[in-house]
C-alpha positions as CSV (number, residue, x, y, z in Angstrom):
1,M,-47.3,-0.9,-23.6
2,S,-43.7,-1.7,-23.8
3,K,-42.4,0.0,-20.8
4,T,-38.4,-1.1,-22.9
5,K,-37.0,1.6,-25.4
6,L,-36.1,0.8,-29.0
7,N,-32.9,0.6,-29.4
8,K,-32.2,2.9,-31.8
9,A,-35.1,4.5,-31.0
10,P,-34.6,8.3,-33.3
11,L,-36.3,10.6,-30.2
12,K,-33.8,13.6,-30.4
13,E,-36.5,15.7,-27.2
14,V,-39.9,14.8,-25.2
15,V,-41.0,18.2,-23.4
16,F,-44.1,18.1,-21.1
17,E,-45.9,21.5,-19.9
18,L,-47.8,23.4,-17.3
19,H,-50.0,26.1,-16.8
20,W,-52.2,27.3,-14.3
21,E,-55.0,30.6,-14.4
22,C,-52.9,33.8,-12.6
23,S,-54.0,37.1,-12.7
24,V,-53.9,40.8,-14.3
25,D,-52.9,43.0,-14.3
26,N,-54.2,47.6,-14.6
27,F,-52.6,46.8,-18.0
28,G,-53.9,43.4,-18.9
29,I,-50.9,42.7,-19.0
30,Q,-51.4,38.8,-17.4
31,T,-49.0,38.1,-14.7
32,D,-48.2,35.1,-12.4
33,P,-48.3,37.7,-8.3
34,G,-47.0,33.8,-6.0
35,F,-43.9,33.6,-8.5
36,D,-41.5,35.3,-6.8
37,L,-41.1,33.8,-3.7
38,A,-42.5,30.9,-5.9
39,Q,-39.0,30.4,-7.7
40,G,-37.2,30.5,-4.6
41,R,-38.9,27.4,-2.7
42,F,-39.6,25.4,-5.4
43,A,-35.3,25.7,-6.2
44,E,-34.6,25.0,-2.9
45,Q,-36.9,21.9,-3.8
46,L,-35.0,21.5,-6.8
47,K,-31.3,22.5,-5.6
48,K,-30.4,18.5,-3.9
49,E,-31.2,16.6,-7.7
50,F,-30.9,20.1,-9.7
51,P,-28.2,21.6,-8.2
52,L,-27.5,23.8,-11.7
53,H,-29.8,27.2,-12.0
54,R,-29.2,29.5,-15.0
55,K,-31.1,32.2,-15.5
56,L,-32.9,32.7,-18.9
57,I,-33.5,36.4,-18.3
58,P,-30.7,39.1,-16.8
59,D,-31.9,40.4,-13.6
60,G,-33.0,43.9,-13.7
61,T,-34.5,43.6,-17.3
62,P,-37.9,46.0,-17.7
63,L,-39.8,42.6,-19.5
64,K,-42.4,41.1,-17.7
65,I,-42.4,37.8,-19.5
66,F,-45.3,35.7,-19.0
67,G,-46.0,31.8,-19.8
68,A,-42.4,30.8,-21.0
69,P,-40.0,29.7,-18.8
70,L,-36.6,31.9,-16.6
71,H,-35.2,29.2,-14.5
72,Q,-33.9,26.4,-15.4
73,Y,-32.4,24.0,-14.0
74,W,-29.5,20.9,-14.5
75,R,-28.3,18.1,-13.1
76,S,-24.9,19.9,-13.8
77,E,-23.9,20.9,-16.7
78,L,-25.9,20.1,-20.1
79,I,-26.9,17.2,-17.9
80,W,-30.4,16.2,-18.6
81,P,-33.0,16.5,-18.4
82,V,-33.3,20.5,-17.3
83,I,-36.9,21.7,-15.6
84,Q,-37.8,25.0,-16.0
85,H,-39.7,27.3,-14.0
86,G,-41.6,30.6,-15.5
87,Q,-44.5,32.7,-14.7
88,G,-47.8,30.4,-15.2
89,M,-45.8,27.1,-16.2
90,I,-43.3,24.4,-15.9
91,A,-41.8,22.3,-18.4
92,V,-39.7,19.2,-17.8
93,N,-37.2,18.0,-20.6
94,E,-35.4,15.4,-21.3
95,I,-33.7,13.7,-24.2
96,E,-33.3,9.9,-26.0
97,Q,-30.4,9.2,-23.9
98,G,-31.7,9.6,-19.9
99,Y,-35.6,8.7,-21.4
100,E,-37.6,5.8,-19.9
101,W,-41.6,6.7,-19.8
102,E,-42.4,4.5,-16.6
103,N,-39.4,4.5,-14.4
104,S,-38.1,7.9,-15.2
105,Y,-39.3,10.5,-16.9
106,K,-43.5,9.4,-15.7
107,P,-42.0,10.3,-11.7
108,L,-40.6,13.0,-12.3
109,I,-42.9,14.8,-14.1
110,L,-44.7,14.4,-11.2
111,A,-42.9,15.3,-7.9
112,T,-42.2,18.0,-9.9
113,I,-45.9,19.8,-10.2
114,N,-45.8,17.9,-6.1
115,K,-42.8,20.7,-5.6
116,L,-44.5,23.3,-7.4
117,E,-47.4,22.9,-6.0
118,N,-45.5,23.0,-1.8
119,S,-44.0,26.1,-3.6
120,Y,-46.8,27.9,-3.8
121,E,-49.1,29.1,-1.4
122,E,-51.9,29.5,-2.8
123,T,-53.5,26.7,-4.9
124,L,-53.3,26.9,-8.2
125,T,-55.2,26.1,-10.8
126,F,-53.8,24.4,-13.8
127,N,-55.8,25.5,-17.3
128,K,-53.6,23.5,-19.9
129,L,-51.2,20.6,-19.9
130,K,-49.3,19.5,-22.7
131,L,-46.8,16.6,-23.4
132,Q,-44.7,16.6,-26.9
133,Y,-42.8,14.0,-28.6
134,I,-40.1,15.3,-31.5
135,D,-38.5,12.9,-33.8
136,A,-35.7,12.7,-36.6
137,W,-33.8,10.6,-38.6
138,D,-30.9,11.7,-41.1
139,L,-31.3,11.0,-44.6
140,N,-28.6,9.8,-45.7
141,D,-28.2,9.7,-50.0
142,C,-32.0,9.5,-48.9
143,A,-34.7,11.9,-51.3
144,P,-36.8,13.0,-47.5
145,E,-40.5,12.7,-49.6
146,D,-39.4,9.2,-49.9
147,F,-38.0,9.2,-46.6
148,M,-42.1,9.9,-45.8
149,N,-43.6,8.0,-48.3
150,K,-41.9,4.9,-47.1
151,N,-40.7,5.3,-43.3
152,L,-43.6,7.5,-42.3
153,Q,-46.9,6.3,-44.7
154,T,-47.7,9.9,-45.4
155,R,-47.2,11.0,-48.9
156,I,-47.7,14.4,-50.5
157,I,-50.1,14.5,-53.7
158,T,-51.2,17.6,-55.9
159,N,-53.4,16.9,-58.8
160,Y,-51.8,19.4,-60.5
161,S,-48.1,20.2,-62.8
162,T,-46.3,21.9,-60.1
163,P,-42.9,24.2,-61.2
164,G,-39.8,22.6,-59.7
165,K,-38.7,19.9,-57.7
166,L,-39.4,19.9,-53.8
167,I,-37.4,21.0,-51.9
168,S,-39.0,20.7,-48.6
169,F,-42.2,20.8,-47.2
170,N,-44.5,21.3,-43.8
171,I,-47.2,18.9,-43.2
172,Q,-49.2,19.0,-40.3
173,Q,-53.0,17.5,-38.7
174,N,-55.0,17.8,-36.3
175,F,-57.0,15.4,-34.3
176,E,-60.0,15.7,-31.4
177,L,-59.6,12.8,-29.1
178,S,-61.8,11.2,-26.7
179,N,-60.7,12.9,-23.9
180,G,-61.8,16.4,-25.6
181,S,-57.5,16.8,-26.5
182,I,-56.3,17.6,-29.5
183,M,-53.3,15.5,-31.6
184,N,-51.6,17.7,-33.5
185,L,-49.0,15.6,-35.6
186,N,-46.7,17.5,-37.8
187,I,-44.2,15.9,-40.5
188,T,-41.2,18.5,-41.9
189,N,-37.2,18.2,-43.3
190,G,-34.6,20.4,-42.5
191,V,-31.2,19.9,-41.0
192,N,-30.2,18.5,-38.1
193,N,-27.6,20.8,-35.8
194,Q,-26.2,18.2,-34.6
195,T,-25.0,15.9,-37.5
196,Q,-25.5,19.0,-39.7
197,K,-27.3,16.7,-42.3
198,Q,-30.6,16.5,-43.7
199,S,-33.3,15.1,-41.6
200,V,-37.1,14.3,-41.5
201,V,-38.6,15.5,-38.4
202,W,-42.5,14.8,-36.9
203,S,-42.9,16.1,-33.4
204,T,-46.7,14.5,-31.7
205,T,-48.1,16.7,-29.4
206,V,-51.0,16.1,-26.4
207,E,-52.3,19.4,-25.6
208,Q,-55.9,19.5,-23.6
209,Q,-56.9,23.5,-22.1
210,S,-59.3,23.1,-19.4
211,N,-59.2,23.5,-15.4
212,F,-57.6,20.0,-14.2
213,K,-56.7,18.8,-10.4
214,I,-54.7,17.8,-9.7
215,E,-55.1,14.1,-8.7
216,S,-56.7,14.0,-12.3
217,V,-52.9,15.4,-13.8
218,D,-51.7,11.3,-13.7
219,N,-53.9,10.4,-15.5
220,W,-53.8,13.0,-18.4
221,I,-50.4,12.8,-18.7
222,E,-51.0,9.0,-18.7
223,E,-53.0,8.9,-21.6
224,A,-50.9,10.9,-23.8
225,H,-48.0,8.6,-23.5
226,T,-50.4,5.7,-24.8
227,N,-51.3,8.5,-27.5
228,T,-48.2,9.2,-29.0
229,S,-47.0,6.4,-28.2
230,E,-50.1,4.6,-30.0
231,M,-49.9,6.7,-33.1
232,F,-45.4,6.2,-33.3
233,K,-45.9,2.8,-34.1
234,R,-49.5,3.4,-36.4
235,M,-48.0,6.5,-38.9
236,L,-44.5,4.0,-38.6
237,N,-44.1,1.8,-41.4
238,P,-43.7,-1.7,-39.8
239,E,-39.8,-2.2,-41.7
240,F,-38.8,0.6,-40.5
241,Y,-40.4,0.5,-37.0
242,A,-38.6,-3.2,-36.9
243,S,-36.2,-1.8,-37.5
244,L,-35.4,0.8,-34.9
245,D,-35.1,-2.1,-32.1
246,R,-32.6,-4.3,-33.6
């Protein structure tokens, strides 16, 4: 697999998520009992490379939020990547400008997991892994369905008379992979928040819910990356794909 980036890669964001088993309190609510202590240790380990710490929930908030980010760690103000930590989960997010799988993003994922394990007194049992790529392309004067038909090699076919012009779509497909993971492919249209232009957005996500040992995570994310990369190349019209590297 090529380790180089496309010159005009449509990548907007890549997200890795890791979840682990936690306890259930007397009210039946999931909780991460080691979180408060681990969060401080985790922040200290990240401080050298990610000194900007943001709390997503104000102190004193009476909410028990599980499985969603509560803290973010940035290199500086809005300088990606960003590492997120919440009860029972971490996430590592990157955008196209800084993304390179072999030399930066994958090593950051593995280093973050190592720091996470060093932050908890108890041994964590990982039970969910996710790798997601979000791509988008501004349409300019092209109709969304025409772009999708030609460049993403995907068509919407209805064997009935429609009541009017198609103005939006949301196509979702799920595939079971050979290792038991599930790949989700979603194609939709909307407005690019950065450019305010009509665009087509497609996300490719590989996810697996199972108990993982730390030594098996490396193999899983490499296989998930291979599967998402191959799907990206397979679904794009060869001419369109070639234009991204000119």
